[in-house]
Structure formats: structure tokens, C-alpha cells
C-alpha positions in Angstrom: -3.8 -10.8 8.3 -7.4 -11.9 8.4 -10.0 -9.7 10.1 -12.7 -12.3 10.6 -16.3 -11.1 10.6 -17.6 -12.2 14.0 -20.4 -9.6 14.2 -20.0 -7.3 17.3 -16.7 -8.7 18.4 -13.1 -9.1 17.5 -11.1 -11.9 15.8 -7.9 -11.4 13.9 -5.8 -14.3 12.3 -2.2 -13.7 11.3 0.2 -16.0 9.5 3.7 -15.6 8.2 6.1 -18.2 7.0 4.1 -21.0 8.6 3.8 -19.4 12.0 0.3 -18.6 13.1 -1.4 -16.2 15.6 -5.0 -15.8 16.6 -5.9 -12.6 18.4 -9.4 -13.0 20.0 -12.2 -15.1 18.7 -15.5 -13.4 19.2 -18.5 -14.7 21.1 -19.1 -18.4 21.8 -22.1 -18.3 19.3 -19.7 -17.7 16.4 -17.0 -20.1 17.5 -18.1 -22.7 14.9 -17.8 -20.1 12.1 -14.3 -19.2 13.3 -13.2 -22.8 13.5 -14.6 -23.5 10.0 -12.8 -20.4 8.6 -9.4 -21.4 10.1 -9.8 -25.0 8.9 -10.6 -23.8 5.4 -7.2 -22.2 5.5 -5.6 -25.5 6.4 -4.8 -24.4 10.0 -4.3 -27.2 12.5 -2.1 -25.3 15.0 -2.1 -21.9 16.5 1.4 -21.0 17.6 0.1 -18.0 19.5 -3.4 -17.6 21.0 -4.0 -14.1 22.4 -7.0 -13.1 24.4 -6.7 -9.3 24.5 -9.0 -9.1 27.6 -11.7 -11.2 29.2 -14.8 -9.8 27.7 -17.1 -12.3 25.9 -17.1 -10.5 22.5 -13.3 -11.1 22.4 -12.8 -14.4 24.3 -16.3 -16.0 24.5 -15.4 -18.9 22.2 -11.8 -19.3 23.4 -12.3 -22.6 25.1 -13.6 -24.1 21.9 -10.6 -22.8 20.0 -8.3 -24.4 22.5 -10.2 -27.7 22.4 -10.1 -27.8 18.6 -6.6 -26.8 17.6 -3.1 -27.6 18.8 -1.9 -24.5 20.7 1.6 -23.3 21.2 1.4 -20.4 23.6 -1.6 -18.6 25.3 -1.2 -15.0 26.2 -3.5 -12.7 28.2 -3.0 -9.5 30.2 -2.5 -9.4 33.9 -5.6 -8.1 35.5 -6.1 -7.5 39.3 -8.0 -10.4 40.8 -10.8 -8.3 42.0 -11.5 -7.2 38.4 -11.4 -10.6 36.8 -14.9 -11.6 35.5 -16.9 -14.3 37.2 -18.1 -15.6 33.9 -18.7 -19.0 32.5 -16.7 -18.4 29.3 -13.6 -17.4 31.3 -13.9 -20.4 33.6 -14.2 -22.7 30.6 -11.2 -21.0 29.0 -9.1 -21.7 32.1 -10.4 -25.3 32.3 -9.5 -25.9 28.6 -6.0 -24.5 29.2 -5.6 -26.8 32.2 -6.9 -29.8 30.3 -4.2 -29.4 27.7 -1.5 -28.5 30.2 -1.1 -25.1 28.6 0.8 -22.5 30.5 -0.8 -19.0 30.4 1.8 -16.3 29.6 1.1 -12.8 30.9 1.6 -10.1 28.3 4.5 -7.8 29.2 5.0 -4.5 27.4 8.2 -4.7 25.4 8.0 -8.5 24.7 8.6 -9.5 21.1 6.8 -12.4 19.5 8.3 -13.8 16.3 5.8 -14.6 13.5 8.0 -16.0 10.8 9.6 -13.0 9.1 7.3 -10.7 10.9 7.5 -9.7 14.6 4.9 -8.4 17.1 5.9 -6.2 20.0 3.5 -6.0 22.9 3.0 -2.3 23.4 0.3 -2.5 26.1 -0.6 -3.0 28.9 2.1 -1.8 31.2 1.9 -1.7 35.0 -0.8 1.0 35.0 -4.0 0.2 37.0 -7.2 1.0 35.2 -10.8 1.1 36.3 -12.1 -0.1 33.0 -11.3 -3.7 31.9 -11.0 -2.5 28.3 -7.8 -0.6 29.0 -5.9 -3.8 30.0 -6.2 -5.0 26.4 -3.1 -6.6 24.9 -2.0 -4.4 22.1 0.4 -5.4 19.4 2.6 -3.5 17.0 3.4 -5.9 14.2 6.1 -5.3 11.6 6.7 -7.0 8.3 9.4 -5.3 6.2 8.2 -1.8 5.6 4.6 -2.5 6.7 3.4 -2.1 10.2 0.1 -2.9 11.9 -1.3 -1.7 15.2 -4.0 -3.8 17.1 -5.3 -2.3 20.3 -8.2 -4.5 21.4 -10.7 -2.4 23.3 -8.2 0.1 24.6 -9.7 3.5 25.3 -8.1 7.0 25.9 -6.4 6.1 29.2 -4.5 3.1 27.7 -3.8 5.0 24.5 -2.2 7.7 26.6 0.0 5.1 28.4 1.1 3.8 25.0 1.9 7.2 23.8 4.1 8.0 26.8 6.0 4.6 26.4 7.6 5.7 23.1 6.8 2.3 21.6 4.5 3.6 18.8 5.3 4.8 15.3 3.5 5.6 12.0 1.7 2.5 10.8 0.5 1.1 7.6 -2.7 -0.3 9.1 -4.6 0.4 12.3 -7.4 -1.7 13.6 -9.5 0.9 15.4 -9.8 0.3 19.1 -13.0 -0.8 20.7 -14.9 -1.4 17.5 -14.7 2.3 16.5 -15.9 3.6 19.9 -15.8 7.4 20.4 -13.7 6.8 23.5 -10.9 5.2 21.4 -8.8 6.3 18.4 -8.1 9.6 20.1 -6.7 12.5 18.2 -3.4 12.2 20.0 -3.0 8.5 19.1 -3.9 9.1 15.5 -1.6 12.0 15.2 1.2 9.7 16.3 0.5 6.6 14.2 -1.0 8.5 11.1 -2.5 5.3 9.6 -2.6 4.7 5.9 -5.4 2.2 6.2 -7.9 1.5 9.0 -10.1 -1.5 9.9 -13.1 -1.5 12.2 -14.5 -4.8 13.5 -18.2 -4.4 14.4 -21.6 -5.9 13.9 -24.3 -4.6 11.7 -26.9 -2.5 13.5 -25.2 -3.1 16.8 -26.8 -1.5 19.9 -23.7 0.5 20.8 -23.6 2.8 17.7 -20.2 1.4 16.7 -18.4 2.9 14.8 -19.2 6.4 16.1 -19.3 9.2 13.6 -16.7 11.2 15.5 -14.2 8.3 15.2 -14.9 8.0 11.5 -14.3 11.7 11.1 -11.0 11.4 13.0 -9.9 8.5 10.8 -10.8 10.3 7.6 -8.3 13.0 8.6 -5.6 10.4 7.7 -7.1 7.9 5.3 -10.1 7.2 3.1 -9.2 3.5 3.2 -11.5 2.4 6.0 -12.7 -1.1 5.9 -15.5 -2.4 8.2 -16.5 -6.0 8.9 -20.2 -5.1 9.2 -20.0 -3.9 5.6 -17.2 -5.9 4.0 -17.5 -9.2 5.8 -14.1 -10.9 6.2 -11.2 -8.6 5.3 -7.8 -10.1 4.3 -4.6 -8.1 3.9 -1.5 -9.5 2.4 2.0 -8.0 2.9 5.1 -8.8 0.9 7.1 -6.5 3.2 6.7 -3.6 0.8 3.2 -3.4 -0.7 -0.1 -4.2 1.0 -3.0 -5.7 -0.9 -6.5 -6.3 0.4 -9.4 -8.6 -0.5 -12.9 -8.4 1.1 -15.7 -10.9 1.2 -18.1 -8.2 0.1 -16.7 -5.5 -2.2 -18.5 -2.6 -0.5 -16.4 -0.2 1.5 
């Protein structure tokens, strides 16, 4: 599981037994870096391409990803038409899907995606209607042997509450903090349920939003001192053998 440093954005690459998944890709401006990173790993096909929600810091470069790689399945959340963005990056994403005759699959809570010997359950969104686009983020509970990983995109308190009431969550080995470590995510209730052993925060250095917030860091420290940040560590790679979890960072600071 590669947490790729895309500055103030999200990009996570997962591979197991030759099956690949990319969750988000950051802004358009970093798409060349993401493509180069994936190619350096020898990646030519992405079996799953997931856009957690149509904000540019998550899907800005998605059209370029689709244009560059062979794509198996594209997955995005269902969002009410009146809330869909009128943004160039999203129009280009749709155009690239059409050009490659890719069907867009709507994420449904409870669906299981097989990633080799790992599996990813979609745990959000459900049918809840939210005011904030962030809360429609596709969230995944990934399991590999005894290790488990929770990725929640930009979900905030409302979507976290919906996940908690769905009974789909469990204690996890690793949690990627929601919404870049925002104070509105990683609520006390969520953390008390998942009790993460390790946390990752994807955010940009000196970003204007103050991510990650001090209160979120304090909440996370209640459960773990193993907190890795892309703004400090650069690219962060975890390797699971189904039992142990090892980590390598581009920069050794933590």
C-alpha cells in the first residue's frame, strides 16, 4: 500500500498478487509525478480506479490516469445531480471514460472488491443524503490476513456516524486519517471503534487549511504514536504479509 505524496491531496496505490488499485490521484498538476511513480513500479494496468469524490485534490488528474493506463473498473460514489461539480477536471474524467468505453460503477456499501489475496469492502457511502460533498467519499475497509486498513477519503463526522451505525467497521491495523487530518474528521467515536495501531495523514507542507489539525493529532495519539505524514515523510509504503506490517518512507522523519 503506497501513500503517494501529492501535496495537498490524496493518492493511494494498492497491489496484491498482481491485482492493482488506485484510490484517487491528486490534482492535475501532479499527475505526471503519479504516472511516473506507477510506471517505476512496472504498472501498466489498474484493475480498479476509484475516485472517492469529485474534488480536484482527489480526482484532478484522473483523466490523465485513464488516458495513460489500461483500466479495469472505474468506481465513484453516487451523488445527487444538483451537487455534481461543473468543473473541467470532472468533465475530462467523464470524456476519458467514454473514449475508452469504460463503464462507471457506482460504489455500493457492502460491495466486496477482490485484490488478489486481499479484499476491500465498500463501507461508505450508503443512501444517506449529505449537504457536504466530502461525506459521499467512497470508503474502503481492506483486509489482508490479520491486517486491516481503513481509507475514508474526505469523510467528516456525518459520514463517519453513518459508517458506525452500519456495523461494518472493526479495529484496524492502519487508518488513513479522513480529510487530510481535518478537525471535522477522525472523530472520537470513530477512533474508539477502529482503535488504529498506525495512522497515515496525506497533506501538503504549509497548506492553507492547517491540516492536520492539532486536535486530530491529539485524538490519534490516544491510540498510536505511529503517525506518518506525507508532508514530512514523502511517499510512504506499507507491506503486509498477512501478519506483520512493515513500513518504508521516502524521508525518514516521522
